[in-house]
C-alpha positions as a printed NumPy array, in Angstrom:
array([[ 32.051, -12.142,  22.196],
       [ 29.061, -10.278,  23.584],
       [ 26.203, -11.23 ,  21.316],
       [ 22.615, -10.038,  21.487],
       [ 20.13 , -12.248,  23.331],
       [ 18.212, -14.21 ,  20.699],
       [ 14.517, -14.274,  21.537],
       [ 11.348, -15.468,  19.834],
       [  7.799, -14.235,  20.18 ],
       [  5.543, -17.033,  21.366],
       [  1.773, -16.569,  21.632],
       [  1.228, -19.135,  24.343],
       [  0.07 , -22.744,  24.473],
       [ -2.199, -22.343,  21.415],
       [  0.607, -21.017,  19.207],
       [  1.188, -23.319,  16.196],
       [  4.912, -22.886,  16.875],
       [  5.892, -24.941,  19.917],
       [  8.501, -24.126,  22.519],
       [ 10.483, -27.133,  21.306],
       [ 10.43 , -25.673,  17.785],
       [ 11.785, -22.413,  19.171],
       [ 14.554, -24.134,  21.093],
       [ 15.578, -26.054,  17.976],
       [ 15.741, -22.732,  16.109],
       [ 18.497, -21.661,  18.502],
       [ 16.674, -18.99 ,  20.478],
       [ 17.171, -18.926,  24.228],
       [ 14.698, -16.222,  25.202],
       [ 10.914, -16.135,  24.967],
       [  8.827, -13.031,  24.357],
       [  5.327, -13.63 ,  25.678],
       [  2.232, -12.024,  27.16 ],
       [ -0.973, -13.111,  28.877],
       [ -3.166, -12.396,  25.867],
       [ -6.14 , -14.06 ,  27.509],
       [ -6.357, -11.392,  30.244],
       [ -8.809,  -8.605,  29.305],
       [ -7.208,  -5.218,  28.67 ],
       [ -7.084,  -3.242,  31.903],
       [ -7.242,  -6.224,  34.255],
       [ -4.375,  -7.181,  36.578],
       [ -1.983,  -9.952,  35.567],
       [ -2.008, -12.07 ,  38.707],
       [  0.953, -13.908,  40.193],
       [ -0.535, -17.38 ,  39.789],
       [ -1.055, -16.755,  36.057],
       [  2.488, -15.466,  35.616],
       [  4.081, -18.248,  37.637],
       [  2.244, -20.865,  35.599],
       [  3.236, -19.26 ,  32.276],
       [  6.869, -19.016,  33.395],
       [  6.79 , -22.688,  34.418],
       [  5.426, -23.716,  31.01 ],
       [  8.151, -21.736,  29.253],
       [ 11.079, -22.787,  31.377],
       [ 10.248, -26.37 ,  32.463],
       [  9.525, -29.46 ,  30.39 ],
       [  6.823, -31.533,  32.097],
       [  6.79 , -34.231,  29.417],
       [  9.611, -36.023,  31.224],
       [  9.947, -37.195,  34.814],
       [ 11.324, -35.504,  36.722],
       [ 10.683, -32.217,  34.85 ],
       [ 13.801, -30.633,  33.4  ],
       [ 14.697, -27.14 ,  32.182],
       [ 13.752, -26.372,  28.591],
       [ 16.811, -24.189,  28.056],
       [ 14.491, -21.23 ,  27.499],
       [ 13.981, -18.145,  29.641],
       [ 11.06 , -15.734,  29.679],
       [ 13.082, -12.639,  28.775],
       [ 10.512, -10.074,  27.625],
       [  6.849,  -9.291,  28.194],
       [  5.322,  -8.039,  24.967],
       [  3.001,  -6.461,  25.849],
       [  0.825,  -5.391,  28.746],
       [ -1.827,  -3.476,  26.771],
       [ -2.575,   0.091,  27.831],
       [ -6.279,   0.678,  28.449],
       [ -8.092,   3.3  ,  26.358],
       [ -9.008,   5.243,  29.493],
       [ -5.295,   5.909,  29.993],
       [ -4.759,   6.839,  26.359],
       [ -7.82 ,   9.087,  26.334],
       [ -7.091,  10.685,  29.718],
       [-10.508,   9.768,  31.13 ],
       [-11.512,  10.387,  34.718],
       [-11.11 ,   6.709,  35.581],
       [ -7.578,   6.381,  34.197],
       [ -5.923,   6.175,  37.626],
       [ -7.828,   2.961,  38.341],
       [ -6.392,   1.386,  35.201],
       [ -2.922,   2.763,  35.91 ],
       [ -3.091,   1.161,  39.37 ],
       [ -3.966,  -2.151,  37.703],
       [ -1.09 ,  -1.668,  35.262],
       [  1.312,  -1.017,  38.132],
       [  0.1  ,  -4.149,  39.931],
       [  0.813,  -6.145,  36.776],
       [  4.256,  -4.553,  36.492],
       [  5.12 ,  -5.543,  40.044],
       [  4.004,  -9.121,  39.434],
       [  5.949,  -9.37 ,  36.168],
       [  9.08 ,  -8.17 ,  37.95 ],
       [  8.45 , -10.598,  40.818],
       [  8.636, -13.608,  38.477],
       [ 11.955, -12.385,  37.092],
       [ 11.057, -10.76 ,  33.75 ],
       [ 12.88 ,  -7.448,  33.44 ],
       [ 11.933,  -6.056,  30.011],
       [  8.404,  -4.794,  29.412],
       [  7.222,  -3.684,  25.984],
       [  4.11 ,  -1.54 ,  25.584],
       [  2.666,   0.649,  22.883],
       [  0.564,   3.792,  22.827],
       [ -1.09 ,   3.357,  19.431],
       [ -4.76 ,   4.392,  19.519],
       [ -7.484,   1.91 ,  18.471],
       [ -5.41 ,  -0.077,  15.938],
       [ -2.177,  -1.912,  16.601],
       [  0.157,  -2.752,  13.709],
       [ -1.855,  -2.313,  10.529],
       [ -1.552,  -4.092,   7.184],
       [ -3.912,  -4.285,   4.228],
       [ -2.681,  -7.723,   3.123],
       [ -1.664, -10.501,   5.513],
       [ -1.088, -13.043,   2.762],
       [  0.561, -11.38 ,  -0.25 ],
       [  1.996, -13.97 ,  -2.625],
       [  5.479, -13.089,  -3.882],
       [  7.136, -14.15 ,  -7.137],
       [  8.826, -17.133,  -5.516],
       [  5.578, -18.359,  -3.939],
       [  6.351, -17.124,  -0.426],
       [  3.723, -15.036,   1.341],
       [  4.323, -11.742,   3.128],
       [  2.618,  -8.893,   4.974],
       [  2.143,  -5.614,   3.149],
       [  0.507,  -2.207,   3.391],
       [ -0.937,  -0.866,   0.16 ],
       [ -1.889,   2.8  ,   0.451],
       [ -4.578,   2.688,  -2.243],
       [ -6.22 ,  -0.267,  -0.49 ],
       [ -6.152,   1.567,   2.819],
       [ -7.71 ,   4.658,   1.211],
       [-10.348,   2.436,  -0.408],
       [-11.26 ,   1.047,   3.012],
       [-11.222,   4.373,   4.838],
       [-13.207,   6.359,   2.252],
       [-15.515,   3.842,   0.615],
       [-16.007,   0.933,   3.057],
       [-15.752,   2.566,   6.478],
       [-16.894,   5.928,   5.008],
       [-15.242,   7.842,   7.824],
       [-16.569,  11.379,   8.051],
       [-14.011,  13.95 ,   6.858],
       [-11.557,  11.263,   5.722],
       [-11.113,  12.908,   2.315],
       [ -9.199,  15.749,   4.012],
       [ -6.411,  13.312,   4.871],
       [ -5.617,  12.36 ,   1.276],
       [ -4.486,  14.007,  -1.93 ],
       [ -6.783,  14.008,  -5.001],
       [ -4.511,  11.398,  -6.6  ],
       [ -4.708,   9.135,  -3.534],
       [ -8.499,   9.433,  -3.518],
       [ -8.686,   8.61 ,  -7.216],
       [ -6.504,   5.507,  -6.831],
       [ -8.436,   4.445,  -3.736],
       [-11.712,   4.673,  -5.64 ],
       [-10.287,   2.63 ,  -8.498],
       [ -9.257,  -0.093,  -6.048],
       [-12.65 ,  -0.038,  -4.326],
       [-14.52 ,  -0.445,  -7.607],
       [-12.299,  -3.389,  -8.545],
       [-12.944,  -5.336,  -5.323],
       [-15.407,  -8.18 ,  -5.052],
       [-17.604,  -8.363,  -1.953],
       [-15.397, -11.125,  -0.584],
       [-12.283,  -9.011,  -1.153],
       [-13.92 ,  -6.107,   0.664],
       [-14.621,  -8.339,   3.65 ],
       [-11.033,  -9.603,   3.625],
       [ -9.648,  -6.068,   3.529],
       [-11.89 ,  -5.056,   6.415],
       [-10.797,  -8.092,   8.401],
       [ -7.118,  -7.424,   7.769],
       [ -7.36 ,  -3.866,   9.042],
       [ -9.768,  -3.972,  11.989],
       [-10.696,  -7.518,  12.98 ],
       [ -7.759,  -8.113,  15.29 ],
       [ -4.258,  -9.493,  14.927],
       [ -2.259, -12.278,  16.613],
       [ -2.364, -11.959,  20.378],
       [ -5.72 , -10.187,  20.285],
       [ -9.122, -11.821,  20.51 ],
       [-10.871,  -8.558,  19.756],
       [-12.663,  -7.813,  16.525],
       [-14.978,  -5.017,  15.495],
       [-17.879,  -4.424,  13.178],
       [-17.649,  -1.261,  11.068],
       [-20.05 ,   0.487,  13.429],
       [-18.1  ,  -0.522,  16.528],
       [-14.841,   0.48 ,  14.904],
       [-16.194,   3.916,  14.009],
       [-17.347,   4.412,  17.595],
       [-13.839,   3.625,  18.795],
       [-12.431,   6.201,  16.386],
       [-14.987,   8.797,  17.496],
       [-13.736,   8.533,  21.077],
       [-10.517,  10.2  ,  19.92 ],
       [-12.232,  13.238,  18.401],
       [-10.511,  16.382,  19.651],
       [ -7.349,  14.59 ,  20.787],
       [ -4.392,  15.846,  18.783],
       [ -0.742,  14.864,  19.094],
       [ -0.046,  17.427,  21.835],
       [ -2.927,  16.234,  24.   ],
       [ -1.966,  12.631,  23.364],
       [  1.593,  13.367,  24.485],
       [  0.206,  14.82 ,  27.696],
       [ -1.71 ,  11.607,  28.324],
       [  1.403,   9.506,  27.705],
       [  3.457,  11.749,  30.001],
       [  0.87 ,  11.362,  32.771],
       [  1.076,   7.575,  32.405],
       [  4.881,   7.554,  32.343],
       [  5.164,   9.739,  35.433],
       [  3.106,   7.143,  37.293],
       [  4.842,   3.982,  36.068],
       [  8.511,   4.978,  35.709],
       [  9.104,   5.184,  39.495],
       [  7.647,   1.684,  39.814],
       [  9.887,   0.432,  37.02 ],
       [ 12.908,   1.922,  38.799],
       [ 11.88 ,   0.342,  42.092],
       [ 11.304,  -3.116,  40.622],
       [ 14.161,  -3.158,  38.103],
       [ 11.896,  -3.225,  35.063],
       [ 13.05 ,  -1.756,  31.749],
       [ 10.187,  -0.123,  29.857],
       [ 10.418,  -0.325,  26.06 ],
       [  7.749,   1.581,  24.142],
       [  7.13 ,   0.232,  20.63 ],
       [  6.957,   2.681,  17.723],
       [  3.811,   3.347,  15.715],
       [  3.326,   0.815,  12.944],
       [  3.179,   2.217,  10.349],
       [  4.709,   5.488,  11.627],
       [  2.059,   7.805,  10.205],
       [ -1.428,   8.934,  11.144],
       [ -4.185,   6.441,  10.361],
       [ -7.896,   7.31 ,  10.427],
       [ -7.027,  10.82 ,  11.628],
       [ -5.745,   9.414,  14.935],
       [ -2.768,  10.866,  16.825],
       [  0.634,   9.196,  16.356],
       [  3.433,  10.227,  18.71 ],
       [  6.033,   7.419,  18.485],
       [  7.072,   7.664,  14.835],
       [ 10.312,   9.666,  14.614],
       [ 13.539,  10.323,  16.473],
       [ 12.086,  13.609,  17.698],
       [  9.078,  11.704,  19.098],
       [ 11.42 ,   9.361,  20.966],
       [ 13.369,  12.305,  22.382],
       [ 10.169,  13.922,  23.617],
       [  9.289,  10.704,  25.439],
       [ 12.734,  10.646,  27.019],
       [ 12.338,  14.295,  28.031],
       [  9.37 ,  13.314,  30.218],
       [ 11.795,  11.46 ,  32.45 ],
       [ 15.398,  10.605,  31.464],
       [ 15.424,   7.604,  33.787],
       [ 17.265,   4.537,  32.47 ],
       [ 13.984,   2.676,  33.005],
       [ 12.274,   4.876,  30.413],
       [ 13.296,   3.172,  27.213],
       [ 12.434,   2.001,  23.739],
       [ 11.931,  -0.904,  21.416],
       [ 13.961,  -0.357,  18.258],
       [ 11.677,  -1.828,  15.591],
       [ 13.567,  -1.447,  12.335],
       [ 10.561,  -2.491,  10.293],
       [  8.139,   0.021,  11.814],
       [ 10.573,   2.926,  11.854],
       [ 12.091,   1.873,   8.523],
       [  8.85 ,   2.634,   6.679],
       [  9.835,   6.312,   6.819],
       [ 12.778,   7.209,   4.602],
       [ 13.551,  10.151,   6.909],
       [ 14.175,   7.854,   9.882],
       [ 17.924,   7.253,  10.213],
       [ 17.982,   4.007,  12.187],
       [ 21.689,   4.161,  12.971],
       [ 21.158,   7.65 ,  14.382],
       [ 18.393,   6.217,  16.588],
       [ 20.902,   3.793,  18.099],
       [ 23.669,   6.349,  18.49 ],
       [ 21.429,   9.016,  20.047],
       [ 19.248,   6.762,  22.198],
       [ 21.475,   3.726,  22.695],
       [ 21.478,   3.583,  26.515],
       [ 17.668,   3.527,  26.46 ],
       [ 17.2  ,   0.807,  23.83 ],
       [ 15.987,  -2.2  ,  25.796],
       [ 14.737,  -4.424,  22.976],
       [ 15.209,  -4.77 ,  19.213],
       [ 12.828,  -6.042,  16.546],
       [ 14.892,  -6.689,  13.433],
       [ 13.143,  -6.844,  10.047],
       [ 13.292,  -4.972,   6.775],
       [ 10.747,  -3.291,   4.533],
       [ 10.698,  -2.231,   0.923],
       [  9.274,   1.285,   0.688],
       [  7.254,   2.787,  -2.172],
       [  6.782,   6.46 ,  -2.984],
       [  3.05 ,   6.479,  -2.247],
       [  3.551,   5.292,   1.356],
       [  2.994,   1.604,   0.624],
       [  5.479,  -0.965,   1.9  ],
       [  6.247,  -4.662,   1.717],
       [  7.784,  -6.67 ,   4.534],
       [ 10.894,  -7.922,   2.781],
       [ 13.463, -10.584,   3.611],
       [ 15.502,  -9.675,   6.677],
       [ 18.686,  -8.746,   4.818],
       [ 16.994,  -7.132,   1.823],
       [ 14.727,  -4.124,   1.404],
       [ 15.464,  -0.531,   2.39 ],
       [ 16.746,  -1.143,   5.932],
       [ 20.545,  -1.208,   6.125],
       [ 20.578,  -4.151,   8.508],
       [ 24.362,  -4.393,   8.536],
       [ 24.705,  -0.807,   9.767],
       [ 21.918,  -1.217,  12.334],
       [ 23.327,  -4.425,  13.837],
       [ 26.823,  -2.91 ,  13.868],
       [ 25.486,   0.101,  15.802],
       [ 23.688,  -2.152,  18.299],
       [ 26.866,  -4.163,  18.91 ],
       [ 28.817,  -0.944,  19.443],
       [ 26.208,   0.145,  21.999],
       [ 26.509,  -3.202,  23.77 ],
       [ 30.266,  -2.734,  23.897],
       [ 29.876,   0.646,  25.592],
       [ 27.553,  -0.897,  28.153],
       [ 29.998,  -3.711,  28.76 ],
       [ 32.759,  -1.201,  29.534],
       [ 30.42 ,   0.761,  31.792],
       [ 29.715,  -2.452,  33.706],
       [ 25.99 ,  -2.413,  32.974],
       [ 24.412,  -5.732,  33.882],
       [ 22.017,  -5.374,  30.939],
       [ 24.746,  -4.887,  28.339],
       [ 23.264,  -7.63 ,  26.117],
       [ 20.202,  -6.356,  24.265],
       [ 17.372,  -8.838,  23.611],
       [ 16.513,  -9.051,  19.927],
       [ 14.145, -11.063,  17.824],
       [ 13.773, -11.656,  14.128],
       [ 10.446, -10.045,  13.328],
       [  7.714, -10.946,  10.829],
       [  9.118, -13.664,   8.631],
       [  7.691, -14.783,   5.288],
       [  5.544, -17.896,   5.057],
       [  7.698, -20.376,   3.139],
       [  8.25 , -24.106,   2.488],
       [  6.072, -26.476,   4.497],
       [  4.464, -23.623,   6.452],
       [  2.59 , -22.693,   3.266],
       [  0.391, -25.697,   4.03 ],
       [ -0.134, -24.917,   7.716],
       [ -2.119, -22.468,   9.797],
       [  0.245, -19.747,  11.048],
       [ -0.066, -16.424,  12.85 ],
       [  0.505, -13.566,  10.36 ],
       [  4.204, -12.712,  10.457],
       [  5.096, -15.522,  12.844],
       [  5.468, -18.722,  10.865],
       [  8.211, -20.982,  12.208],
       [ 10.304, -21.493,   9.08 ],
       [ 10.234, -17.876,   7.929],
       [ 11.41 , -16.671,  11.324],
       [ 13.986, -19.455,  11.505],
       [ 15.415, -18.207,   8.193],
       [ 15.419, -14.616,   9.407],
       [ 17.059, -15.548,  12.706],
       [ 19.757, -17.545,  10.939],
       [ 20.53 , -14.641,   8.605],
       [ 20.717, -12.157,  11.472],
       [ 22.827, -14.542,  13.549],
       [ 25.308, -14.889,  10.701],
       [ 25.395, -11.138,  10.141],
       [ 26.063, -10.519,  13.825],
       [ 28.816, -13.146,  13.999],
       [ 30.477, -11.722,  10.885],
       [ 30.532,  -8.227,  12.357],
       [ 31.89 ,  -9.446,  15.685],
       [ 34.634, -11.459,  13.986],
       [ 35.818,  -8.583,  11.787],
       [ 35.178,  -5.436,  13.826],
       [ 37.271,  -4.301,  16.76 ],
       [ 35.073,  -3.307,  19.682],
       [ 37.273,  -1.259,  22.054],
       [ 35.851,  -2.416,  25.374],
       [ 35.881,  -6.114,  24.527],
       [ 39.378,  -5.744,  23.113],
       [ 40.542,  -4.413,  26.478],
       [ 39.139,  -7.467,  28.215]])
């Protein structure tokens, strides 16, 4: 049976979750990045070789032996703001990006994730929401976000982005917050997330936002197209598979452009260059926040270009809020999504594609059990992801055992 490649995001030697933990969880692939390298700088060969050695070789024994893990995916090489903004110096940073791409390919990693989200990466208002059963989860509460944008950041013109009802609820939330709660909300939104050592004051954050004044979605698409036209030929030459990550959440934040939020957005990216190297990360949690995103349709329409899958579920609310739910609950039809991915793999298998197995990882688990008493990266506690991986593994095996996949049947 052709199963997906089970991977796990690891944040490097300082990650509370060890490589041995990951191996015991049953994953065989590692998703990693050189987070310590400043954005825009080149990832050098010696750094990559050393990281690959740490991942794939166990030095605690003599002689060293393989860990049973493989560095499968780079997530991510960050895209410098000069590229996103289309500044005059962007070619310098694109050249650095290309040098990093070549070095990544040279050490044997073939899948490269990147995102084109401006200023903020994945955004949540609560990184530690306690659920009824005592577990903790990530969530995005629209009224809290409005409270921050309008009454803490006080972004100029922000009121135009919200309805009177949203503004009223945001003000109610703001008035109910203690000073400590305001600081926590600010930290959750702008002070950096796992894999980033960057944090901003309110003034610095506003300056970053101001840099995007006058850049709408059309202009932002032009800047992405310019970048893609430079890097796709290099990806083709080196055998790299590019996998852009969707906006998270898939809606405009702080008046910034968002161009990777819908199926139509994905198709516009593919229209820049239909190369097999120009591909996508299917993040069911990010895309699943929008009720109008048909995730199965994403797989069926874009299947040959899906190079990586993040599998998690969200519970949506009418006001735009969402909760990161258990992997097999919430509003994402995980059965249908996994079934569609396995059907796509089967087509690739018949077409003799060497990359017919799609790397996947369980994404953003709850903090549960003993991890409640430990320091963990938001979304990446060991036991919560172990639970999610086990559930997804069982779902996949059940589908493969009961569904006839034509190409595998022929074999």
